C-alpha positions in Angstrom: 29.6 -31.9 -26.3 31.6 -30.7 -24.0 33.0 -29.2 -23.0 30.4 -26.8 -23.2 28.6 -26.8 -26.2 29.9 -27.8 -29.8 29.7 -24.8 -31.8 27.8 -25.2 -35.2 28.8 -23.1 -38.0 27.0 -23.1 -41.0 29.2 -22.8 -44.3 29.6 -19.3 -44.8 31.0 -19.4 -41.2 33.5 -22.7 -41.0 34.0 -22.6 -45.1 35.9 -18.6 -45.5 38.5 -20.8 -43.4 38.3 -23.9 -44.8 41.0 -25.7 -47.1 40.7 -25.2 -50.7 43.9 -26.9 -51.8 44.3 -30.4 -52.3 42.5 -32.7 -55.1 40.7 -31.3 -57.5 38.2 -33.7 -59.5 39.7 -36.0 -61.2 42.4 -36.6 -58.1 41.6 -38.8 -55.4 41.0 -42.0 -57.8 40.2 -44.9 -55.2 43.3 -47.4 -54.3 42.5 -50.7 -54.6 42.9 -51.1 -50.9 40.0 -48.3 -50.7 37.9 -50.8 -52.9 38.4 -53.4 -50.8 37.8 -51.7 -47.3 34.1 -49.6 -48.7 33.2 -53.0 -49.2 34.6 -54.2 -46.0 33.2 -51.1 -44.4 30.0 -51.2 -46.3 28.3 -54.1 -45.0 29.6 -54.5 -41.2 27.8 -50.9 -41.5 24.4 -52.7 -42.6 24.0 -55.4 -40.6 21.5 -55.6 -37.9 22.9 -55.0 -34.6 22.6 -58.6 -33.7 21.5 -60.6 -36.3 23.2 -64.0 -37.7 26.6 -62.4 -38.3 27.3 -62.0 -34.6 27.7 -58.0 -33.6 29.1 -56.2 -36.5 33.3 -55.1 -36.5 34.1 -51.4 -35.3 33.6 -48.9 -37.3 36.0 -44.9 -36.1 34.9 -41.5 -37.3 35.2 -38.4 -35.6 33.7 -35.3 -34.9 35.5 -32.8 -36.7 33.8 -32.4 -39.7 37.6 -30.9 -41.1 36.0 -27.3 -43.0 39.2 -26.2 -40.7 42.4 -26.0 -42.6 44.9 -28.7 -42.0 41.8 -30.2 -39.0 40.6 -33.4 -39.5 40.6 -32.1 -43.3 39.5 -33.7 -47.2 42.6 -35.2 -47.3 43.4 -36.8 -43.9 40.5 -38.9 -44.7 40.3 -39.8 -48.5 44.2 -40.5 -47.0 42.9 -43.1 -44.2 40.6 -45.1 -47.0 43.1 -44.9 -49.6 45.3 -46.9 -47.0 42.7 -49.5 -46.3 41.9 -47.9 -43.3 38.3 -49.2 -41.1 36.4 -45.3 -41.0 32.9 -44.4 -41.1 33.4 -41.5 -43.3 31.8 -38.0 -41.9 31.2 -34.5 -43.4 29.8 -31.6 -42.2 26.6 -30.2 -42.2 25.4 -29.5 -46.1 25.1 -25.3 -46.1 25.7 -22.3 -47.6 25.7 -21.6 -51.5 26.1 -24.8 -53.2 27.3 -23.1 -56.8 30.3 -21.6 -54.3 33.1 -23.2 -54.8 34.5 -23.6 -51.5 30.9 -26.1 -51.3 32.7 -28.0 -53.8 36.4 -27.9 -52.7 34.9 -29.5 -49.2 31.3 -31.5 -49.6 31.5 -32.2 -53.2 35.5 -33.7 -53.2 33.9 -35.9 -50.5 30.0 -37.1 -51.5 31.8 -37.4 -55.1 34.8 -40.1 -53.4 32.4 -41.1 -51.1 29.8 -42.2 -54.4 32.9 -44.3 -56.0 33.0 -45.8 -53.3 29.6 -46.4 -52.1 30.3 -45.3 -49.1 27.7 -45.3 -45.8 28.5 -41.3 -44.2 27.6 -39.9 -41.4 26.3 -35.9 -41.6 27.6 -33.6 -37.9 24.8 -31.9 -37.5 23.6 -29.2 -34.6 20.6 -29.4 -31.9 18.0 -28.6 -34.2 15.1 -27.9 -32.2 17.4 -24.8 -30.6 16.2 -23.0 -33.3 12.8 -22.9 -31.3 13.4 -21.0 -28.3 14.8 -17.8 -30.5 14.3 -15.1 -30.8 11.7 -15.2 -33.7 9.2 -17.7 -31.3 10.0 -15.3 -28.5 8.2 -12.6 -30.7 5.5 -14.7 -31.4 1.8 -16.7 -30.5 2.3 -18.2 -27.2 0.8 -21.4 -29.5 3.9 -21.3 -30.8 6.1 -20.7 -28.0 8.0 -24.5 -28.0 9.8 -23.4 -25.0 8.7 -22.3 -21.2 6.5 -20.7 -19.9 7.0 -19.6 -16.0 4.0 -19.6 -13.4 4.1 -15.5 -14.4 3.7 -15.9 -17.9 7.6 -15.3 -18.9 8.7 -16.9 -21.6 11.8 -18.8 -20.3 14.9 -19.9 -23.8 14.3 -23.2 -22.7 12.2 -26.1 -24.6 9.3 -28.0 -22.8 8.6 -31.3 -22.7 4.8 -29.4 -21.8 5.1 -27.2 -24.4 3.7 -26.4 -28.4 4.5 -29.7 -30.8 3.7 -28.5 -34.0 7.0 -26.5 -34.1 9.2 -28.8 -33.9 8.4 -29.7 -37.6 9.9 -26.5 -38.5 13.4 -27.5 -38.0 13.0 -29.9 -41.2 13.0 -26.4 -43.7 15.5 -24.6 -42.4 17.9 -27.3 -42.0 17.1 -29.8 -44.7 14.9 -28.5 -46.9 17.8 -25.9 -48.3 19.8 -25.9 -51.4 23.0 -26.7 -50.3 21.3 -30.8 -48.9 19.7 -30.9 -51.8 23.1 -30.3 -54.1 24.4 -32.9 -51.4 21.9 -35.6 -52.2 22.2 -34.7 -56.1 25.8 -35.6 -55.7 25.1 -38.7 -54.2 22.0 -40.0 -55.1 21.9 -43.1 -52.9 24.2 -44.2 -50.1 23.7 -46.9 -48.5 23.2 -45.9 -45.1 23.3 -42.1 -43.8 23.8 -40.8 -39.9 22.9 -37.8 -38.9 24.5 -37.0 -36.0 23.4 -34.8 -33.6 25.2 -32.0 -31.5 22.0 -32.7 -29.1 22.6 -30.3 -26.4 19.5 -28.0 -26.9 18.9 -25.7 -23.8 15.7 -28.0 -22.0 13.8 -28.2 -19.1 15.3 -30.4 -16.7 13.2 -32.0 -14.4 15.1 -31.3 -11.7 18.4 -29.3 -12.0 16.7 -25.9 -12.5 13.9 -26.6 -9.4 10.7 -27.8 -8.6 8.8 -27.8 -12.0 5.5 -26.8 -10.7 7.7 -23.2 -10.1 9.2 -23.5 -13.2 6.4 -25.0 -15.6 3.4 -23.2 -15.8 2.4 -25.8 -18.5 3.3 -28.5 -16.1 2.0 -26.6 -13.0 -1.5 -26.3 -14.9 -1.8 -30.2 -16.3 -0.1 -31.7 -13.1 -0.6 -29.8 -10.1 1.9 -29.4 -6.8 3.1 -32.6 -4.7 4.2 -35.3 -7.4 6.9 -37.7 -6.6 10.2 -37.1 -8.3 9.4 -41.3 -9.7 6.5 -39.1 -11.9 7.8 -36.1 -12.3 10.3 -38.0 -14.6 8.1 -40.0 -16.2 5.8 -37.1 -17.4 9.2 -35.3 -18.9 10.5 -38.1 -20.9 6.8 -38.5 -23.1 6.5 -35.4 -23.5 10.7 -36.0 -25.1 9.0 -39.0 -26.3 6.4 -36.9 -28.4 7.7 -34.6 -29.5 11.3 -35.7 -31.1 9.3 -38.2 -33.5 6.9 -34.7 -34.7 10.8 -33.1 -35.8 12.9 -36.7 -36.6 9.4 -37.0 -39.7 9.4 -33.1 -40.5 12.8 -33.2 -41.4 13.5 -37.1 -43.5 10.5 -35.7 -45.2 12.0 -32.9 -46.3 14.8 -34.8 -48.0 14.2 -35.2 -52.0 15.7 -38.6 -51.9 13.6 -42.1 -51.5 17.8 -43.3 -51.1 18.4 -40.7 -48.1 14.3 -41.1 -47.1 14.9 -44.8 -46.9 18.9 -44.8 -45.6 17.9 -41.8 -42.7 18.9 -42.7 -38.9 18.9 -39.5 -36.7 21.6 -40.1 -34.0 22.2 -38.5 -30.7 25.0 -37.6 -29.3 24.9 -38.2 -25.0 21.3 -40.4 -26.7 21.7 -43.1 -24.3 21.5 -43.9 -20.5 23.5 -42.9 -17.3 26.6 -44.4 -16.8 27.0 -42.0 -13.9 24.0 -44.2 -12.1 24.7 -45.1 -8.3 27.9 -42.6 -8.3 26.7 -40.7 -5.3 23.4 -39.7 -4.2 22.4 -36.7 -6.9 22.5 -38.9 -9.4 18.8 -39.5 -10.8 19.4 -35.7 -11.1 20.3 -36.8 -14.2 18.4 -39.0 -15.3 15.0 -39.5 -16.6 15.0 -43.3 -15.1 11.1 -45.0 -14.2 10.2 -48.0 -13.6 9.2 -48.5 -17.0 12.4 -48.1 -18.2 16.2 -47.0 -17.3 16.9 -43.9 -20.7 13.9 -43.0 -23.0 16.2 -41.6 -25.5 16.3 -45.2 -27.2 11.7 -44.8 -27.3 12.8 -42.1 -30.6 16.1 -42.3 -30.8 18.1 -44.4 -34.0 20.6 -44.2 -32.1 23.0 -43.2 -29.2 26.8 -41.9 -28.7 27.8 -41.3 -25.6 30.8 -40.1 -23.8 32.9 -42.3 -23.2 34.7 -39.1 -22.0 38.3 -38.2 -19.3 36.6 -34.1 -19.3 39.0 -32.0 -17.8 36.4 -30.6 -16.0 35.6 -33.4 -12.7 38.1 -35.3 -11.3 37.7 -38.6 -13.4 41.0 -40.4 -13.6 41.6 -43.2 -16.4 43.7 -44.8 -12.9 40.7 -44.1 -10.1 37.3 -45.9 -9.5 36.0 -42.6 -10.7 37.0 -43.1 -14.1 35.4 -44.0 -17.8 36.9 -47.3 -17.3 34.1 -48.6 -14.6 30.9 -45.8 -15.4 30.7 -47.7 -19.0 29.6 -51.2 -17.1 26.7 -49.2 -16.1 25.8 -49.3 -20.0 25.9 -53.0 -20.8 22.5 -54.1 -19.1 21.2 -50.6 -20.8 22.3 -51.9 -24.2 20.4 -54.6 -23.6 17.4 -52.7 -22.5 17.6 -50.6 -26.0 17.8 -53.2 -28.6 14.8 -54.8 -26.3 13.0 -51.0 -27.5 14.2 -50.9 -30.7 16.3 -53.8 -32.1 18.0 -52.0 -34.7 19.1 -49.2 -32.5 22.3 -47.5 -33.6 25.1 -47.8 -30.8 28.8 -45.7 -31.1 30.9 -44.3 -28.8 32.1 -40.5 -28.4 35.6 -40.4 -26.6 37.3 -37.6 -25.5 40.7 -37.3 -23.2 39.8 -34.2 -21.6 42.7 -32.5 -23.7 41.9 -28.3 -25.2 45.2 -28.4 -27.4 46.2 -24.7 -27.2 46.1 -25.5 -23.3 47.6 -28.5 -23.6 50.9 -26.9 -25.4 51.0 -24.1 -23.7 51.1 -25.8 -20.4 53.6 -28.7 -21.4 56.3 -25.3 -23.2 56.1 -27.7 -26.5 56.7 -25.6 -30.0 56.3 -27.9 -32.2 53.7 -31.7 -32.2 56.8 -34.0 -31.9 57.6 -31.5 -29.1 54.2 -32.2 -27.5 54.2 -35.8 -27.6 57.7 -36.2 -26.0 57.3 -33.7 -22.9 54.3 -35.9 -22.3 55.8 -38.8 -22.6 58.9 -38.3 -20.2 56.8 -36.3 -17.7 57.9 -33.2 -16.1 59.9 -32.4 -13.4 59.2 -30.9 -10.2 60.7 -27.9 -10.5 58.1 -27.7 -13.7 55.2 -29.5 -12.4 55.2 -26.8 -9.9 55.2 -24.1 -12.8 52.1 -24.9 -14.5 49.3 -22.7 -14.6 46.4 -23.6 -12.7 44.0 -22.9 -15.6 45.9 -24.2 -18.1 45.6 -27.8 -16.2 41.7 -27.3 -15.5 41.4 -27.0 -19.7 43.2 -29.9 -20.2 43.5 -33.3 -18.6 46.6 -35.1 -19.5 48.2 -31.4 -18.0 46.0 -32.6 -14.6 48.6 -36.0 -15.1 51.2 -34.0 -15.8 50.8 -32.1 -13.1 50.2 -35.8 -10.8 53.9 -36.3 -12.0 52.3 -39.2 -14.3 53.2 -39.0 -18.3 50.3 -39.2 -20.9 52.0 -41.5 -24.4 49.7 -42.4 -26.6 50.1 -45.9 -25.4 47.8 -44.4 -22.7 45.4 -44.0 -23.9 45.3 -46.6 -26.5 44.9 -48.8 -23.9 42.2 -46.2 -22.3 40.0 -46.6 -25.7 40.7 -50.2 -26.7 39.1 -51.0 -23.2 35.7 -48.8 -23.9 35.3 -50.3 -27.3 36.1 -54.6 -25.9 33.7 -53.7 -23.0 31.0 -52.1 -25.6 31.9 -53.1 -28.7 30.0 -50.3 -30.2 29.0 -49.7 -34.1 32.0 -46.7 -34.6 34.1 -45.0 -32.2 33.9 -41.2 -32.7 36.6 -38.8 -31.7 35.8 -35.6 -30.2 38.1 -32.7 -30.8 36.9 -28.9 -31.3 36.4 -27.9 -35.1 39.2 -26.2 -35.1 42.1 -28.6 -33.3 45.0 -29.0 -35.1 45.5 -32.0 -36.5 48.9 -33.1 -36.3 50.2 -32.5 -31.6 46.7 -34.5 -31.8 47.5 -37.2 -34.6 49.7 -40.0 -32.4 46.4 -40.5 -29.9 44.2 -40.0 -32.9 45.9 -42.6 -35.0 46.3 -45.5 -31.8 42.0 -45.3 -32.1 42.7 -45.8 -35.3 44.5 -49.0 -34.7 42.7 -50.4 -32.5 39.5 -50.6 -35.0 41.8 -52.2 -37.5 42.9 -54.3 -35.3 39.6 -55.8 -34.4 39.2 -56.5 -38.7 42.5 -57.7 -39.5 43.6 -60.1 -36.2 41.5 -63.6 -36.6 41.1 -64.4 -33.1 40.1 -60.4 -32.0 36.9 -60.7 -35.0 36.2 -63.8 -34.0 35.1 -63.1 -30.2 34.2 -59.4 -31.1 31.8 -60.7 -33.1 30.2 -64.0 -31.2 31.6 -63.7 -28.1 30.0 -63.3 -24.7 31.2 -60.6 -22.3 32.5 -61.5 -18.4 30.7 -60.8 -15.6 33.0 -60.3 -12.3 30.1 -61.7 -9.7 32.7 -61.7 -6.8 31.9 -58.1 -6.1 29.0 -55.1 -6.9 30.3 -52.6 -9.4 31.5 -49.5 -6.7 28.4 -47.1 -7.4 26.1 -48.5 -5.3 23.8 -44.9 -4.1 20.7 -45.4 -4.3 20.5 -48.1 -6.7 16.4 -49.4 -7.6 15.5 -52.1 -6.1 14.9 -53.6 -9.6 18.5 -53.5 -10.9 20.2 -54.8 -7.8 20.1 -58.2 -9.3 21.9 -56.9 -12.7 25.1 -57.9 -13.5 27.5 -54.6 -13.5 30.8 -55.4 -12.5 33.7 -56.5 -14.9 36.8 -55.7 -13.6 38.9 -58.9 -13.0 40.1 -59.3 -10.0 43.9 -58.8 -10.1 46.9 -59.2 -7.6 47.8 -55.7 -7.8 43.9 -54.7 -6.8 44.0 -52.4 -3.7 42.0 -53.8 -0.6 38.0 -53.1 -0.5 36.2 -51.2 0.1 37.3 -48.4 -2.4 36.0 -44.8 -3.0 36.0 -43.2 -6.2 39.7 -42.2 -5.8 41.3 -45.4 -5.0 43.3 -46.2 -7.6 43.0 -49.6 -9.8 46.8 -50.1 -11.8 45.1 -52.8 -13.9 41.8 -52.6 -15.5 41.1 -56.0 -17.4 38.2 -58.0 -18.5 37.3 -61.2 -21.0 34.5 -62.2 -23.1 34.1 -66.1 -23.4 33.1 -68.3 -26.3 32.3 -72.1 -26.2 30.8 -73.8 -23.8 27.0 -72.2 -24.1 28.6 -69.1 -23.4 29.1 -67.4 -26.8 26.4 -66.0 -29.5 24.8 -63.6 -26.4 26.7 -60.5 -28.2 24.7 -58.0 -26.0 24.7 -59.6 -22.3 26.8 -60.3 -19.6 28.0 -63.7 -20.5 29.1 -66.2 -18.4 29.6 -65.3 -14.3 31.4 -67.1 -12.1 33.1 -66.5 -8.3 37.1 -64.9 -9.2 38.8 -66.6 -6.7 37.8 -70.4 -7.7 39.2 -72.2 -9.8 36.0 -73.4 -11.4 35.2 -77.0 -12.6 38.2 -78.2 -15.2 35.6 -80.2 -17.4 32.6 -77.9 -17.0 35.6 -75.5 -18.9 36.0 -77.8 -21.4 35.3 -76.8 -25.0 35.0 -73.3 -24.0 38.4 -70.1 -25.1 38.3 -67.0 -23.2 39.8 -63.6 -24.7 41.3 -61.7 -21.8 42.1 -58.0 -22.6 44.2 -55.5 -19.9 45.5 -52.6 -19.9 47.7 -50.7 -16.9 47.4 -47.0 -17.7 50.0 -45.6 -15.2 53.4 -48.0 -16.1 53.9 -50.9 -17.9 53.2 -54.4 -15.2 54.7 -57.9 -15.2 53.9 -60.9 -13.6 49.9 -59.7 -13.0 47.9 -62.6 -11.3 44.7 -62.0 -13.4 41.3 -64.6 -12.3 38.8 -65.5 -14.8 35.8 -66.2 -13.0 34.4 -69.4 -12.9 37.9 -70.9 -14.4 41.2 -69.9 -12.8 43.9 -67.4 -12.7 46.7 -66.6 -15.3 50.0 -64.6 -14.7 50.5 -62.2 -17.7 51.9 -58.9 -18.3 50.3 -55.8 -18.9 51.7 -53.6 -20.9 49.4 -49.4 -21.0 49.1 -50.1 -24.6 47.2 -52.7 -23.2 46.9 -56.6 -24.2 45.6 -59.8 -25.4 45.1 -63.4 -24.5 43.6 -66.3 -25.6 43.2 -68.7 -22.8 41.8 -72.1 -22.3 42.5 -75.4 -20.5 45.9 -75.6 -21.4 47.5 -72.9 -22.6 47.9 -69.3 -22.3 48.7 -67.6 -25.4 49.0 -64.0 -26.3 47.5 -62.5 -29.2 48.1 -59.1 -29.6 50.8 -57.0 -29.2 52.1 -59.3 -31.9 50.9 -59.8 -35.2 48.4 -58.0 -37.0 47.8 -58.9 -40.6 48.4 -54.7 -42.3 46.0 -52.5 -42.8 46.1 -53.9 -47.1 45.8 -57.2 -46.2 42.4 -59.2 -47.4 39.9 -59.2 -44.4 37.4 -61.1 -43.2 
C-alpha cells in the first residue's frame, strides 16, 4: 500500500506499543444501537453483489489495525459500533503469544465483542508470499526457489510467475497454523464472514518494468525463447500468477481449524483489480497485464479486490484535475462487470487515501494541535507562509500541496471527493488507509466524513433506493479523456460518467485541466433500473431528450465542487434535460423527474440511532 510498503508488524513488535488501557472484559456490553446495526451489517455483508436485493449497502472500514495507542484502536472501533455506525470491523493479523495479556487486551477484546454481535470481520494481512524470496529460500535448493533466476544463474529476490509452485503452500504454516490464529478461532469460532485482506505488495517480477523477460528470467527464456511480443509476455506472466496464487489460498484455507472460518473465508487483495490508469499515457500497459482475454487477471484468482482511490502525494494528481481519482476510477466501471462475469461473488471494495503523512502535514502547517490542523487547512496559508513551506514536507502531504497552491483543504473537501467515488462505484466497503502509527485525533474529522457518507446511504431512503437499484448514466457526448493506446475492442465501451456543466472548461482537455464541478447521475424506471453494475442510460448531454420517453424515470444527481462552493450550476442529464443546482464542496444530491428538482441532501437524514431499511 502506498506510500511505500505498508509495514506488517508481528505482535511482539506491534503490541508492545499497544494501548492496554480501555475496557476490560464485561465493559463492552453491546448497546441497542449496536445490536441493530450489527444485524444490518451482517445482512448486507452476506448479500451477493448483484442479487435480488440489488447492490448491497456500503460499509466503512480501515487499514489501521489500531494496535498502537491513540490510533484507530479498539475503543474507537467499538465506540463506532456502539453508536450505530455502519462499519466493517477490522483487526490486525493474530500473532504473538496468545497467553500474553496484551494479546487478550487487543485481539481477545475485539473478537469477543464481534462474537457477541455475530459480526463479519476483516483481518489485515501482509503480503504472505513475500517470505518465499527470503534468505532461507535463497540458500535452499533451486527446486524450492519461487523467485527469479537470472540467465546467468543468480537468484533474484523477486517472486516469479515461472518459479517453483510447491513453496506457495508454505505461508499457510507461517501465518495460519499458529497458536495465535488458533486462539482467535477459539474466541470467535463461527463468524459469518472473514475477509483476509492482504497488503498485496510482494516483490515480484513485472512483464516489462524490470526489462525484457528474456534478459531477466532464465526460466522464461528456457521455456519461451526470445522475440515474443508484448501481449504474449503479459499473458504468460498473468497465467503464472493464476496458477500460483490459488495454491497459496487453498493451503491457507485448509490450515484453519474452524470449519466456519474455512467455509466463510475470502481472500481480498489490495490493488487486486484492473488498471485505473488505462489510456492515461503511452506507457500505461507497462503497469498492467491486459490481454485480449482479460483486462486484468486478478479476479481470476483473488476472491475480492481493494483498488486504491488515492490522491497520492508522490505523483501530480489533484482532486480537481482531469488527472484525478474521480476521472481514473471511471475505468473501473466496465472492469467490475468483467470481474463479476468471471466470479459473480467477487468482493469489490475501494481503499482511500488523501495523500497525507500526518507528521509532514502538521509540521508543514505549523499546527500544534489537531484542532489547529483542521483550522489552518480550512483557512489556508498566506502568500508568505506558502513561500516558506519546506518542499520536502510538501512532497509528503497532498494537503500541503493544495495549501501551497493557495487552496484550502477542510474536511468538507475530502467528503465530496470520497462521496463521488462511493457513488460512481458503489463498493461493498470503503477502507481508509493511514499508517499503522498515525494518531486518530488529527485525522478523525476527515475519517468521520467517510463514516458519515456511508451512514448517509443507509439513513436516507431515496439514497438507499438508488444505491441498490439505480443504473449509472454514461455521458456519451464525449469520450473519456484517457485515450492513449486504447485497444480497439474497448473503443465503444462507455467510460465517461461526468455530466456536462456550464462551468466546464473548453475542450480539448489535458491532464492538468481544472474541473470546477464533478457531477454524475443514476437513473431508475423506464427500463433504466436494475442494471446495478452496468453503465445505465446514455444520451446526448446537450439534448433535452424525449420528455415522453422520460415519463416514469427518476434521476439521482450527485455533484461536488473541490475548490469552492458553486451556486446556480447548470448540469445536463444525458437524454433528458438541464437542471440548475447549487454544488457545495461537501457535495449534494438532487432527485430529478419530469416535474421537479428536489434536494435530497444536504437535508434531514435519519440519525445513526434511527431505524434502518
